[in-house]
C-alpha atoms as an extended CHARMM CRD file, in Angstrom:
* protein
*
       227  EXT
         1         1  UNK       CA            118.3880000000      -75.8050000000      103.8690000000  PROA      1               0.0000000000
         2         2  UNK       CA            121.8640000000      -76.4280000000      102.5200000000  PROA      2               0.0000000000
         3         3  UNK       CA            124.0560000000      -74.4710000000      100.1230000000  PROA      3               0.0000000000
         4         4  UNK       CA            123.4710000000      -74.3520000000       96.4040000000  PROA      4               0.0000000000
         5         5  UNK       CA            126.8080000000      -73.3820000000       95.0170000000  PROA      5               0.0000000000
         6         6  UNK       CA            129.3830000000      -76.1120000000       95.5350000000  PROA      6               0.0000000000
         7         7  UNK       CA            128.9070000000      -78.8090000000       92.9350000000  PROA      7               0.0000000000
         8         8  UNK       CA            130.3390000000      -76.6350000000       90.1700000000  PROA      8               0.0000000000
         9         9  UNK       CA            133.7730000000      -76.4820000000       91.7770000000  PROA      9               0.0000000000
        10        10  UNK       CA            134.1780000000      -80.2390000000       91.6550000000  PROA      10              0.0000000000
        11        11  UNK       CA            133.0460000000      -80.3480000000       88.0180000000  PROA      11              0.0000000000
        12        12  UNK       CA            135.1220000000      -77.4900000000       86.6530000000  PROA      12              0.0000000000
        13        13  UNK       CA            137.3880000000      -75.1130000000       88.5540000000  PROA      13              0.0000000000
        14        14  UNK       CA            136.7960000000      -72.4810000000       85.8640000000  PROA      14              0.0000000000
        15        15  UNK       CA            133.1400000000      -72.1030000000       86.8150000000  PROA      15              0.0000000000
        16        16  UNK       CA            133.0860000000      -68.9850000000       88.9660000000  PROA      16              0.0000000000
        17        17  UNK       CA            129.5670000000      -67.6270000000       88.2780000000  PROA      17              0.0000000000
        18        18  UNK       CA            126.4950000000      -69.2590000000       89.8260000000  PROA      18              0.0000000000
        19        19  UNK       CA            122.9390000000      -68.9740000000       88.4890000000  PROA      19              0.0000000000
        20        20  UNK       CA            119.6740000000      -70.3620000000       89.8280000000  PROA      20              0.0000000000
        21        21  UNK       CA            116.7930000000      -71.2230000000       87.5040000000  PROA      21              0.0000000000
        22        22  UNK       CA            113.2750000000      -72.5340000000       87.9550000000  PROA      22              0.0000000000
        23        23  UNK       CA            109.6280000000      -71.5890000000       87.4010000000  PROA      23              0.0000000000
        24        24  UNK       CA            108.1680000000      -68.3750000000       88.9000000000  PROA      24              0.0000000000
        25        25  UNK       CA            107.4110000000      -68.6270000000       92.6040000000  PROA      25              0.0000000000
        26        26  UNK       CA            109.6460000000      -71.6570000000       93.1900000000  PROA      26              0.0000000000
        27        27  UNK       CA            111.8430000000      -69.7740000000       95.6680000000  PROA      27              0.0000000000
        28        28  UNK       CA            114.8600000000      -68.5150000000       93.7110000000  PROA      28              0.0000000000
        29        29  UNK       CA            114.8610000000      -65.1280000000       95.3970000000  PROA      29              0.0000000000
        30        30  UNK       CA            114.2790000000      -66.7800000000       98.7840000000  PROA      30              0.0000000000
        31        31  UNK       CA            117.4870000000      -68.7510000000       98.2570000000  PROA      31              0.0000000000
        32        32  UNK       CA            119.2950000000      -65.6430000000       97.0340000000  PROA      32              0.0000000000
        33        33  UNK       CA            118.4490000000      -63.9070000000      100.3250000000  PROA      33              0.0000000000
        34        34  UNK       CA            119.7300000000      -66.8560000000      102.3570000000  PROA      34              0.0000000000
        35        35  UNK       CA            122.9690000000      -67.0410000000      100.3710000000  PROA      35              0.0000000000
        36        36  UNK       CA            123.5120000000      -63.2840000000      100.7870000000  PROA      36              0.0000000000
        37        37  UNK       CA            123.1720000000      -63.6660000000      104.5610000000  PROA      37              0.0000000000
        38        38  UNK       CA            125.7020000000      -66.5140000000      104.6880000000  PROA      38              0.0000000000
        39        39  UNK       CA            128.1780000000      -64.7200000000      102.4390000000  PROA      39              0.0000000000
        40        40  UNK       CA            128.0020000000      -61.5080000000      104.4670000000  PROA      40              0.0000000000
        41        41  UNK       CA            128.4450000000      -63.3870000000      107.7320000000  PROA      41              0.0000000000
        42        42  UNK       CA            131.5460000000      -64.9910000000      106.1880000000  PROA      42              0.0000000000
        43        43  UNK       CA            133.0820000000      -61.6260000000      105.3650000000  PROA      43              0.0000000000
        44        44  UNK       CA            132.4080000000      -61.6680000000      101.6270000000  PROA      44              0.0000000000
        45        45  UNK       CA            131.5660000000      -58.3290000000       99.9950000000  PROA      45              0.0000000000
        46        46  UNK       CA            128.1380000000      -58.5670000000       98.3410000000  PROA      46              0.0000000000
        47        47  UNK       CA            126.5070000000      -55.9920000000       96.0840000000  PROA      47              0.0000000000
        48        48  UNK       CA            123.8040000000      -55.9460000000       93.4170000000  PROA      48              0.0000000000
        49        49  UNK       CA            120.0280000000      -56.2050000000       93.3620000000  PROA      49              0.0000000000
        50        50  UNK       CA            117.0700000000      -58.5660000000       93.5250000000  PROA      50              0.0000000000
        51        51  UNK       CA            113.4270000000      -58.3280000000       92.4700000000  PROA      51              0.0000000000
        52        52  UNK       CA            110.5400000000      -58.3980000000       94.9170000000  PROA      52              0.0000000000
        53        53  UNK       CA            106.8450000000      -58.7280000000       94.2090000000  PROA      53              0.0000000000
        54        54  UNK       CA            104.4950000000      -55.9120000000       95.2060000000  PROA      54              0.0000000000
        55        55  UNK       CA            101.0070000000      -56.7040000000       96.4870000000  PROA      55              0.0000000000
        56        56  UNK       CA             97.9080000000      -54.6220000000       97.1570000000  PROA      56              0.0000000000
        57        57  UNK       CA             94.8840000000      -56.0620000000       98.9430000000  PROA      57              0.0000000000
        58        58  UNK       CA             96.3550000000      -59.5500000000       98.5510000000  PROA      58              0.0000000000
        59        59  UNK       CA             96.7870000000      -59.1610000000       94.7900000000  PROA      59              0.0000000000
        60        60  UNK       CA            100.1490000000      -58.9800000000       93.0360000000  PROA      60              0.0000000000
        61        61  UNK       CA            100.3590000000      -55.7010000000       91.1580000000  PROA      61              0.0000000000
        62        62  UNK       CA            103.9680000000      -55.7820000000       90.0230000000  PROA      62              0.0000000000
        63        63  UNK       CA            107.6040000000      -55.9780000000       90.9900000000  PROA      63              0.0000000000
        64        64  UNK       CA            110.1820000000      -53.6960000000       92.5480000000  PROA      64              0.0000000000
        65        65  UNK       CA            113.9370000000      -53.8380000000       92.1490000000  PROA      65              0.0000000000
        66        66  UNK       CA            115.7720000000      -53.6680000000       95.4880000000  PROA      66              0.0000000000
        67        67  UNK       CA            119.5110000000      -53.2130000000       95.9590000000  PROA      67              0.0000000000
        68        68  UNK       CA            121.4510000000      -55.2640000000       98.4980000000  PROA      68              0.0000000000
        69        69  UNK       CA            121.9650000000      -52.0000000000      100.4040000000  PROA      69              0.0000000000
        70        70  UNK       CA            118.1900000000      -51.4720000000      100.6210000000  PROA      70              0.0000000000
        71        71  UNK       CA            117.3730000000      -48.9110000000       97.9210000000  PROA      71              0.0000000000
        72        72  UNK       CA            114.1130000000      -49.6160000000       96.0860000000  PROA      72              0.0000000000
        73        73  UNK       CA            112.6230000000      -48.6440000000       92.7370000000  PROA      73              0.0000000000
        74        74  UNK       CA            109.7400000000      -49.6840000000       90.4970000000  PROA      74              0.0000000000
        75        75  UNK       CA            110.3570000000      -52.4280000000       87.9550000000  PROA      75              0.0000000000
        76        76  UNK       CA            106.7970000000      -53.0430000000       86.7690000000  PROA      76              0.0000000000
        77        77  UNK       CA            103.1210000000      -52.5840000000       87.6110000000  PROA      77              0.0000000000
        78        78  UNK       CA             99.8660000000      -53.9430000000       86.2210000000  PROA      78              0.0000000000
        79        79  UNK       CA             98.1640000000      -51.6310000000       83.7710000000  PROA      79              0.0000000000
        80        80  UNK       CA             94.9600000000      -51.4800000000       85.8140000000  PROA      80              0.0000000000
        81        81  UNK       CA             96.7300000000      -50.5400000000       89.0200000000  PROA      81              0.0000000000
        82        82  UNK       CA             96.1560000000      -46.9550000000       90.1140000000  PROA      82              0.0000000000
        83        83  UNK       CA             99.8870000000      -46.4900000000       90.6400000000  PROA      83              0.0000000000
        84        84  UNK       CA            100.9090000000      -47.9890000000       87.2960000000  PROA      84              0.0000000000
        85        85  UNK       CA            103.7530000000      -46.0970000000       85.6970000000  PROA      85              0.0000000000
        86        86  UNK       CA            103.1410000000      -44.3710000000       82.3530000000  PROA      86              0.0000000000
        87        87  UNK       CA             99.6720000000      -45.9340000000       82.1670000000  PROA      87              0.0000000000
        88        88  UNK       CA             98.4930000000      -46.0490000000       78.5750000000  PROA      88              0.0000000000
        89        89  UNK       CA            101.8880000000      -44.8850000000       77.2470000000  PROA      89              0.0000000000
        90        90  UNK       CA            104.2670000000      -47.6860000000       78.2160000000  PROA      90              0.0000000000
        91        91  UNK       CA            106.3900000000      -49.1910000000       75.4310000000  PROA      91              0.0000000000
        92        92  UNK       CA            107.5100000000      -52.2120000000       77.4030000000  PROA      92              0.0000000000
        93        93  UNK       CA            105.1120000000      -54.9120000000       78.5780000000  PROA      93              0.0000000000
        94        94  UNK       CA            105.4040000000      -58.4730000000       79.8440000000  PROA      94              0.0000000000
        95        95  UNK       CA            101.9980000000      -60.1270000000       80.2430000000  PROA      95              0.0000000000
        96        96  UNK       CA             99.8210000000      -57.8510000000       82.3990000000  PROA      96              0.0000000000
        97        97  UNK       CA            102.7910000000      -55.7920000000       83.5760000000  PROA      97              0.0000000000
        98        98  UNK       CA            104.0850000000      -52.4870000000       82.2680000000  PROA      98              0.0000000000
        99        99  UNK       CA            107.8420000000      -52.1730000000       82.7280000000  PROA      99              0.0000000000
       100       100  UNK       CA            109.2160000000      -48.9070000000       84.0990000000  PROA      100             0.0000000000
       101       101  UNK       CA            112.5260000000      -49.0720000000       82.2710000000  PROA      101             0.0000000000
       102       102  UNK       CA            113.8300000000      -45.6410000000       83.3800000000  PROA      102             0.0000000000
       103       103  UNK       CA            113.2410000000      -46.5570000000       87.0400000000  PROA      103             0.0000000000
       104       104  UNK       CA            115.0150000000      -49.8980000000       86.6510000000  PROA      104             0.0000000000
       105       105  UNK       CA            117.9860000000      -48.4070000000       84.8230000000  PROA      105             0.0000000000
       106       106  UNK       CA            118.2790000000      -45.5510000000       87.3090000000  PROA      106             0.0000000000
       107       107  UNK       CA            118.7490000000      -48.0220000000       90.1630000000  PROA      107             0.0000000000
       108       108  UNK       CA            120.5540000000      -50.9600000000       88.5360000000  PROA      108             0.0000000000
       109       109  UNK       CA            122.9050000000      -49.3920000000       86.0090000000  PROA      109             0.0000000000
       110       110  UNK       CA            124.9620000000      -47.2740000000       88.4450000000  PROA      110             0.0000000000
       111       111  UNK       CA            125.7280000000      -50.4380000000       90.4400000000  PROA      111             0.0000000000
       112       112  UNK       CA            126.7800000000      -52.3410000000       87.3340000000  PROA      112             0.0000000000
       113       113  UNK       CA            128.8530000000      -49.5480000000       85.8230000000  PROA      113             0.0000000000
       114       114  UNK       CA            130.4860000000      -48.8530000000       89.1980000000  PROA      114             0.0000000000
       115       115  UNK       CA            131.6420000000      -52.4460000000       89.3440000000  PROA      115             0.0000000000
       116       116  UNK       CA            132.8250000000      -52.4620000000       85.7330000000  PROA      116             0.0000000000
       117       117  UNK       CA            134.8450000000      -49.3210000000       86.3460000000  PROA      117             0.0000000000
       118       118  UNK       CA            136.3660000000      -50.4640000000       89.6250000000  PROA      118             0.0000000000
       119       119  UNK       CA            140.1610000000      -50.6310000000       89.6330000000  PROA      119             0.0000000000
       120       120  UNK       CA            140.8530000000      -52.3030000000       92.9940000000  PROA      120             0.0000000000
       121       121  UNK       CA            141.5720000000      -55.9970000000       93.3870000000  PROA      121             0.0000000000
       122       122  UNK       CA            138.8560000000      -56.7630000000       95.9510000000  PROA      122             0.0000000000
       123       123  UNK       CA            136.8230000000      -59.8200000000       94.9990000000  PROA      123             0.0000000000
       124       124  UNK       CA            133.0870000000      -59.5420000000       95.5100000000  PROA      124             0.0000000000
       125       125  UNK       CA            129.8960000000      -61.4240000000       94.8250000000  PROA      125             0.0000000000
       126       126  UNK       CA            127.4650000000      -59.5030000000       92.6690000000  PROA      126             0.0000000000
       127       127  UNK       CA            123.7630000000      -60.4060000000       92.8690000000  PROA      127             0.0000000000
       128       128  UNK       CA            121.6850000000      -60.0550000000       89.6910000000  PROA      128             0.0000000000
       129       129  UNK       CA            118.1450000000      -61.3060000000       90.3550000000  PROA      129             0.0000000000
       130       130  UNK       CA            116.9470000000      -61.6110000000       87.7890000000  PROA      130             0.0000000000
       131       131  UNK       CA            118.0010000000      -61.5680000000       84.1630000000  PROA      131             0.0000000000
       132       132  UNK       CA            114.5450000000      -61.9440000000       82.6300000000  PROA      132             0.0000000000
       133       133  UNK       CA            112.2610000000      -60.4410000000       80.0020000000  PROA      133             0.0000000000
       134       134  UNK       CA            111.5840000000      -57.2420000000       81.9300000000  PROA      134             0.0000000000
       135       135  UNK       CA            115.2280000000      -56.4530000000       82.6050000000  PROA      135             0.0000000000
       136       136  UNK       CA            116.2900000000      -57.3920000000       79.0790000000  PROA      136             0.0000000000
       137       137  UNK       CA            114.3670000000      -54.5020000000       77.5460000000  PROA      137             0.0000000000
       138       138  UNK       CA            117.4120000000      -52.4770000000       78.6150000000  PROA      138             0.0000000000
       139       139  UNK       CA            120.3010000000      -52.6210000000       76.1540000000  PROA      139             0.0000000000
       140       140  UNK       CA            122.6730000000      -50.8440000000       78.5910000000  PROA      140             0.0000000000
       141       141  UNK       CA            121.8330000000      -53.5080000000       81.1830000000  PROA      141             0.0000000000
       142       142  UNK       CA            122.6650000000      -56.2900000000       78.7220000000  PROA      142             0.0000000000
       143       143  UNK       CA            126.0230000000      -54.7070000000       77.8870000000  PROA      143             0.0000000000
       144       144  UNK       CA            126.8590000000      -54.1570000000       81.5660000000  PROA      144             0.0000000000
       145       145  UNK       CA            126.0540000000      -57.7530000000       82.5120000000  PROA      145             0.0000000000
       146       146  UNK       CA            128.2290000000      -59.0930000000       79.6990000000  PROA      146             0.0000000000
       147       147  UNK       CA            131.1100000000      -56.9140000000       80.8890000000  PROA      147             0.0000000000
       148       148  UNK       CA            130.7930000000      -58.1970000000       84.4520000000  PROA      148             0.0000000000
       149       149  UNK       CA            130.6600000000      -61.8310000000       83.3420000000  PROA      149             0.0000000000
       150       150  UNK       CA            133.7300000000      -61.3520000000       81.1570000000  PROA      150             0.0000000000
       151       151  UNK       CA            135.6550000000      -59.4080000000       83.8100000000  PROA      151             0.0000000000
       152       152  UNK       CA            137.6550000000      -60.6180000000       86.7980000000  PROA      152             0.0000000000
       153       153  UNK       CA            136.3940000000      -58.3230000000       89.5610000000  PROA      153             0.0000000000
       154       154  UNK       CA            133.3250000000      -60.2740000000       90.6640000000  PROA      154             0.0000000000
       155       155  UNK       CA            131.5600000000      -63.5820000000       90.9160000000  PROA      155             0.0000000000
       156       156  UNK       CA            127.9500000000      -63.2810000000       89.7730000000  PROA      156             0.0000000000
       157       157  UNK       CA            125.1880000000      -64.8920000000       91.8150000000  PROA      157             0.0000000000
       158       158  UNK       CA            122.1390000000      -64.5600000000       89.6040000000  PROA      158             0.0000000000
       159       159  UNK       CA            118.8100000000      -65.9860000000       88.5200000000  PROA      159             0.0000000000
       160       160  UNK       CA            117.5030000000      -66.7370000000       85.0390000000  PROA      160             0.0000000000
       161       161  UNK       CA            114.0980000000      -67.9790000000       83.8700000000  PROA      161             0.0000000000
       162       162  UNK       CA            113.4690000000      -71.4800000000       82.5910000000  PROA      162             0.0000000000
       163       163  UNK       CA            113.3810000000      -71.7500000000       78.7670000000  PROA      163             0.0000000000
       164       164  UNK       CA            109.9050000000      -70.8130000000       77.5330000000  PROA      164             0.0000000000
       165       165  UNK       CA            108.7920000000      -69.3400000000       74.2410000000  PROA      165             0.0000000000
       166       166  UNK       CA            111.2280000000      -67.2330000000       72.2640000000  PROA      166             0.0000000000
       167       167  UNK       CA            114.8250000000      -67.6780000000       73.4910000000  PROA      167             0.0000000000
       168       168  UNK       CA            116.3480000000      -64.7290000000       75.3430000000  PROA      168             0.0000000000
       169       169  UNK       CA            119.7530000000      -63.9650000000       73.8370000000  PROA      169             0.0000000000
       170       170  UNK       CA            121.6630000000      -63.0800000000       77.0060000000  PROA      170             0.0000000000
       171       171  UNK       CA            120.0730000000      -65.9220000000       78.9710000000  PROA      171             0.0000000000
       172       172  UNK       CA            121.0630000000      -68.4690000000       76.3310000000  PROA      172             0.0000000000
       173       173  UNK       CA            124.5890000000      -67.0530000000       76.2830000000  PROA      173             0.0000000000
       174       174  UNK       CA            124.7940000000      -67.4780000000       80.0600000000  PROA      174             0.0000000000
       175       175  UNK       CA            123.6200000000      -71.0780000000       79.7920000000  PROA      175             0.0000000000
       176       176  UNK       CA            126.3730000000      -71.8610000000       77.2980000000  PROA      176             0.0000000000
       177       177  UNK       CA            129.2450000000      -70.1980000000       79.1660000000  PROA      177             0.0000000000
       178       178  UNK       CA            131.9440000000      -72.5390000000       80.4910000000  PROA      178             0.0000000000
       179       179  UNK       CA            132.5050000000      -70.3380000000       83.5490000000  PROA      179             0.0000000000
       180       180  UNK       CA            128.8690000000      -70.6020000000       84.6990000000  PROA      180             0.0000000000
       181       181  UNK       CA            127.2820000000      -73.2340000000       86.9380000000  PROA      181             0.0000000000
       182       182  UNK       CA            123.4680000000      -73.3860000000       86.7600000000  PROA      182             0.0000000000
       183       183  UNK       CA            121.2960000000      -74.9370000000       89.4680000000  PROA      183             0.0000000000
       184       184  UNK       CA            117.7120000000      -76.0010000000       88.7500000000  PROA      184             0.0000000000
       185       185  UNK       CA            115.5300000000      -75.2250000000       91.7760000000  PROA      185             0.0000000000
       186       186  UNK       CA            112.6230000000      -77.4820000000       92.7160000000  PROA      186             0.0000000000
       187       187  UNK       CA            110.4750000000      -78.2310000000       95.7660000000  PROA      187             0.0000000000
       188       188  UNK       CA            109.8050000000      -81.5930000000       97.3860000000  PROA      188             0.0000000000
       189       189  UNK       CA            107.5960000000      -81.8030000000      100.4570000000  PROA      189             0.0000000000
       190       190  UNK       CA            107.8450000000      -78.0680000000      101.1530000000  PROA      190             0.0000000000
       191       191  UNK       CA            111.6440000000      -78.0540000000      100.9700000000  PROA      191             0.0000000000
       192       192  UNK       CA            113.6770000000      -76.1840000000       98.3510000000  PROA      192             0.0000000000
       193       193  UNK       CA            116.3480000000      -78.2650000000       96.6360000000  PROA      193             0.0000000000
       194       194  UNK       CA            118.8600000000      -77.7290000000       93.8630000000  PROA      194             0.0000000000
       195       195  UNK       CA            120.1200000000      -81.0660000000       92.6470000000  PROA      195             0.0000000000
       196       196  UNK       CA            122.5940000000      -82.1410000000       95.3060000000  PROA      196             0.0000000000
       197       197  UNK       CA            122.6060000000      -79.5440000000       98.0810000000  PROA      197             0.0000000000
       198       198  UNK       CA            126.2790000000      -79.3060000000       98.9970000000  PROA      198             0.0000000000
       199       199  UNK       CA            128.3110000000      -76.2310000000      100.0210000000  PROA      199             0.0000000000
       200       200  UNK       CA            129.3000000000      -72.7110000000       98.9690000000  PROA      200             0.0000000000
       201       201  UNK       CA            132.7180000000      -73.7680000000       97.7000000000  PROA      201             0.0000000000
       202       202  UNK       CA            132.2940000000      -72.2990000000       94.1900000000  PROA      202             0.0000000000
       203       203  UNK       CA            131.6560000000      -68.8610000000       95.6640000000  PROA      203             0.0000000000
       204       204  UNK       CA            134.2960000000      -69.4230000000       98.3270000000  PROA      204             0.0000000000
       205       205  UNK       CA            136.9120000000      -70.2670000000       95.7040000000  PROA      205             0.0000000000
       206       206  UNK       CA            136.0630000000      -67.2160000000       93.6120000000  PROA      206             0.0000000000
       207       207  UNK       CA            136.1880000000      -64.8540000000       96.5950000000  PROA      207             0.0000000000
       208       208  UNK       CA            139.1800000000      -66.4580000000       98.3500000000  PROA      208             0.0000000000
       209       209  UNK       CA            137.0520000000      -66.9660000000      101.4390000000  PROA      209             0.0000000000
       210       210  UNK       CA            136.2990000000      -70.0420000000      103.5050000000  PROA      210             0.0000000000
       211       211  UNK       CA            132.5510000000      -70.4420000000      103.9630000000  PROA      211             0.0000000000
       212       212  UNK       CA            131.0510000000      -72.8050000000      106.4900000000  PROA      212             0.0000000000
       213       213  UNK       CA            127.4850000000      -74.1170000000      106.2280000000  PROA      213             0.0000000000
       214       214  UNK       CA            125.5160000000      -74.1870000000      109.4720000000  PROA      214             0.0000000000
       215       215  UNK       CA            124.3580000000      -77.5550000000      110.7710000000  PROA      215             0.0000000000
       216       216  UNK       CA            120.9220000000      -76.2480000000      111.6910000000  PROA      216             0.0000000000
       217       217  UNK       CA            120.0390000000      -74.6680000000      108.3720000000  PROA      217             0.0000000000
       218       218  UNK       CA            117.5930000000      -76.2930000000      105.9640000000  PROA      218             0.0000000000
       219       219  UNK       CA            115.9050000000      -75.8410000000      102.5940000000  PROA      219             0.0000000000
       220       220  UNK       CA            112.6300000000      -74.4290000000      103.9100000000  PROA      220             0.0000000000
       221       221  UNK       CA            111.3000000000      -71.5080000000      101.8420000000  PROA      221             0.0000000000
       222       222  UNK       CA            109.9140000000      -68.3630000000      103.4210000000  PROA      222             0.0000000000
       223       223  UNK       CA            106.1330000000      -68.0220000000      103.5880000000  PROA      223             0.0000000000
       224       224  UNK       CA            106.1800000000      -65.0600000000      101.2070000000  PROA      224             0.0000000000
       225       225  UNK       CA            108.0840000000      -65.9510000000       98.0460000000  PROA      225             0.0000000000
       226       226  UNK       CA            109.2130000000      -63.7830000000       95.2040000000  PROA      226             0.0000000000
       227       227  UNK       CA            109.6040000000      -64.9540000000       91.6270000000  PROA      227             0.0000000000
């Protein structure tokens, strides 16, 4: 696989945030994991969270939110699952899933507010995977993401869903921002691609770090993919 985040630098030096988009299961989170590994090995500070599907007896029963440091909390569960949160009383639903908003906010918001309140000049990459319907039930999350995008302390590496149904306000705002480069992820012959696979130079520029891409890496997705 090759890097996903370089084309934006050549198009517009002001584009310092990178977002991946594509249908569920295409491999966005798989790529996020690979990019995190490369960034860390290059000395870039990475923080944030990603979503990971939860399965029971081979059946997907929901999603967890996992921080880059390894902390985990419930994001959603199917209503019929024995471990579903607030079964029968949940206000927030997306398809068959009930969203545990307090659990999500308890894990994600401290990371976001910590970054927004940080006074040092260290540049970091902040992972937000993803900004989708479940996460957008949280108004504090929306405000925190806007603050990070507008600030100067971090480059965001995030994922957003493809347009479908009613537009999502924050997602549409991200798509229209001049400082954002969006990559559409697709698969050909079992390989993950994003337009022209190039290098990590957009992230490198934003974090003042030189990032080399390995000659033996490829676009192969992991066997177990998240959304």
